[in-house]
C-alpha positions in Angstrom: -40.6 -88.8 33.4 -42.2 -91.6 35.6 -43.5 -94.4 33.6 -47.2 -94.5 33.4 -47.7 -97.6 31.8 -45.6 -99.6 34.4 -47.4 -98.2 37.3 -50.9 -98.9 35.7 -49.2 -102.2 35.0 -47.9 -103.2 38.0 -51.6 -102.0 39.4 -53.3 -104.6 37.0 -51.0 -108.0 37.7 -51.4 -107.0 42.2 -55.2 -107.1 41.3 -55.0 -109.9 39.0 -52.3 -111.9 39.7 -50.2 -112.4 37.2 -49.1 -110.7 33.6 -50.3 -113.8 31.4 -54.5 -113.2 32.7 -53.4 -110.0 31.8 -52.4 -110.7 28.4 -55.2 -113.4 27.4 -58.0 -110.5 28.8 -56.0 -107.9 25.7 -57.9 -107.0 22.8 -55.6 -107.8 19.6 -54.3 -105.1 17.9 -56.1 -104.4 14.6 -55.0 -103.4 11.5 -55.1 -100.6 8.9 -56.3 -103.2 6.2 -59.1 -104.3 8.4 -60.3 -100.8 7.9 -60.4 -100.1 4.6 -61.4 -104.0 3.5 -65.2 -102.8 4.9 -67.4 -101.5 2.7 -69.5 -98.0 3.2 -72.7 -99.7 4.5 -70.9 -101.5 7.4 -70.0 -97.7 8.8 -73.6 -96.5 8.4 -74.8 -99.7 10.0 -72.5 -99.6 12.7 -73.2 -96.0 13.5 -77.3 -96.9 13.2 -76.4 -99.4 16.0 -74.2 -96.9 18.1 -77.5 -94.7 17.9 -80.2 -97.3 18.8 -77.9 -98.5 21.9 -77.8 -95.4 23.3 -79.6 -94.7 26.2 -81.3 -98.3 25.6 -80.4 -102.0 26.1 -78.3 -103.2 24.0 -79.5 -106.5 23.9 -82.7 -105.6 22.6 -81.1 -103.8 19.8 -78.9 -106.9 19.2 -82.1 -109.1 18.7 -84.2 -106.8 16.3 -80.7 -106.3 14.5 -82.0 -108.6 11.5 -84.9 -106.0 11.1 -82.9 -102.6 11.3 -80.9 -104.7 8.1 -84.2 -105.3 6.1 -86.0 -102.0 6.7 -82.7 -100.2 6.0 -82.0 -102.0 2.8 -78.7 -103.3 4.4 -77.6 -100.1 5.1 -76.6 -98.9 1.6 -75.7 -95.5 2.0 -77.1 -94.0 -1.5 -80.3 -95.5 -0.4 -80.5 -94.1 3.1 -79.5 -90.9 2.1 -82.2 -90.5 -0.6 -85.1 -91.5 1.1 -87.9 -89.0 1.4 -89.1 -87.9 4.7 -92.3 -89.6 4.3 -90.6 -93.0 4.0 -88.4 -92.2 6.9 -91.5 -91.5 8.9 -92.7 -95.1 7.6 -89.4 -96.8 8.6 -89.6 -95.1 11.9 -92.9 -97.0 12.8 -91.7 -100.0 11.0 -92.0 -102.8 14.4 -89.5 -104.8 12.5 -87.0 -101.8 14.5 -87.1 -99.5 17.3 -89.8 -97.1 16.6 -87.8 -93.4 17.0 -88.4 -91.1 14.4 -85.1 -88.6 15.7 -82.9 -91.9 15.8 -84.0 -92.8 12.5 -83.6 -89.5 10.9 -80.2 -89.1 12.4 -79.2 -92.4 10.6 -80.0 -90.7 7.5 -78.2 -87.5 8.2 -74.9 -90.1 8.6 -75.7 -91.8 5.6 -74.7 -88.1 3.9 -71.7 -87.8 5.6 -70.9 -91.3 4.7 -71.5 -90.0 1.2 -69.4 -86.7 1.9 -66.7 -88.7 3.2 -66.0 -91.1 0.4 -66.5 -88.4 -2.3 -63.3 -87.0 -0.4 -61.4 -90.2 0.7 -62.6 -93.0 -1.3 -64.5 -94.8 1.1 -65.1 -94.4 4.9 -62.6 -97.0 5.6 -59.8 -95.3 4.0 -60.7 -92.0 5.7 -60.3 -93.7 8.9 -57.1 -95.9 8.5 -55.8 -92.5 7.3 -56.6 -90.8 10.8 -53.3 -90.4 12.8 -53.5 -92.8 15.6 -52.0 -90.0 18.3 -54.7 -88.0 17.7 -57.9 -90.1 18.4 -60.0 -86.8 20.5 -59.3 -85.5 17.0 -61.1 -88.0 15.3 -64.2 -88.0 17.9 -64.3 -84.4 17.5 -64.4 -84.6 13.8 -67.5 -87.3 14.0 -69.3 -85.1 17.1 -69.1 -82.3 14.2 -69.9 -83.9 10.8 -71.5 -86.8 12.0 -75.2 -87.3 14.3 -75.4 -88.0 17.5 -71.8 -89.6 17.3 -70.8 -87.4 20.3 -69.8 -88.2 23.7 -69.0 -92.8 24.0 -70.7 -93.4 21.0 -68.4 -92.3 18.1 -65.6 -94.0 20.4 -67.2 -97.5 20.7 -68.6 -97.0 16.8 -64.1 -96.9 16.7 -63.8 -99.6 18.5 -66.6 -102.0 17.1 -65.1 -101.1 13.3 -61.4 -101.4 13.8 -60.3 -98.2 14.6 -57.4 -98.3 17.0 -58.9 -96.2 20.0 -59.4 -95.9 23.6 -62.7 -95.9 25.8 -63.7 -93.4 28.5 -65.4 -95.8 30.8 -65.5 -95.3 34.3 -62.9 -97.4 35.3 -60.4 -95.5 33.1 -61.3 -92.1 34.1 -60.3 -93.3 37.5 -57.8 -94.8 36.9 -56.5 -91.4 34.7 -57.2 -89.7 37.7 -55.2 -91.8 40.0 -52.0 -90.7 38.7 -53.5 -87.0 38.5 -54.0 -87.1 35.2 -57.4 -85.5 35.1 -59.5 -84.3 37.5 -63.0 -85.7 37.3 -64.6 -88.6 36.6 -66.2 -87.5 33.9 -63.9 -85.2 31.4 -65.5 -83.9 28.6 -63.6 -80.6 28.4 -60.7 -80.2 25.7 -58.2 -79.1 27.8 -58.8 -83.1 30.0 -59.2 -84.5 26.7 -55.9 -83.0 25.6 -54.3 -84.7 28.6 -55.6 -87.8 28.4 -54.5 -88.4 25.1 -51.0 -87.3 25.6 -50.8 -90.0 28.8 -52.3 -92.7 26.1 -49.5 -91.6 23.6 -47.1 -91.6 26.1 -48.1 -95.2 27.0 -48.0 -96.2 24.0 -44.9 -95.4 23.1 -43.9 -97.0 26.4 -45.1 -100.4 25.5 -45.6 -100.9 22.1 -49.3 -101.5 23.4 -52.4 -100.5 21.4 -54.6 -97.3 22.7 -57.9 -100.6 22.9 -55.2 -102.5 24.6 -53.9 -99.6 27.0 -57.4 -98.9 27.9 -58.2 -102.5 28.8 -54.9 -102.5 30.9 -56.2 -99.5 32.9 -59.5 -100.6 33.7 -57.8 -103.7 35.4 -56.0 -101.8 36.9 -58.6 -100.7 39.0 -59.0 -104.4 40.3 -61.1 -107.5 38.9 -65.1 -107.1 39.0 -67.2 -108.0 41.7 
């Protein structure tokens, strides 16, 4: 079987000049210690951030984030989950945040999700740390099924930002995967394509010892420098 990792590494070096530059651009590896050290409120906060960033200018969400922390009471899951429908509507009309009732409701749904997971695993961080690293797409599917508005890249970005090793199916990564005939589309959503992608990343991870996040960045860099 040809080495996917070596193929992409050669392309990245050709595009950017040297391995030293590529190494400087790759994200650091994360650890389960980071995941288990985070409190559940930070997981709910990042879920909320991903929900509000979807289809919106990320900078606006960032600029208003202090207001989000205030309106959602620092994202304490039990507090958010226990808000009445009237209180949720009031929160959704607060000018300190981006006013969107359906997204505020989604944050409450995810507070319930976090509490459910915590009852079984002790904390949401424990749940993520225990999930097998070779089954990223399975974790995506779990977040989509049991969480609210955590499908697509929202779930993947949530994991990346919280420190769970995960690849991101950006446009450049998908084009890179297509170049090796791993998939035949630039927008893979079918389960069969996701399985092929997971198998490819697992193969590259075994070959290189690199994390999924590092490999994801490497594939994007193999497409050449941004112009």
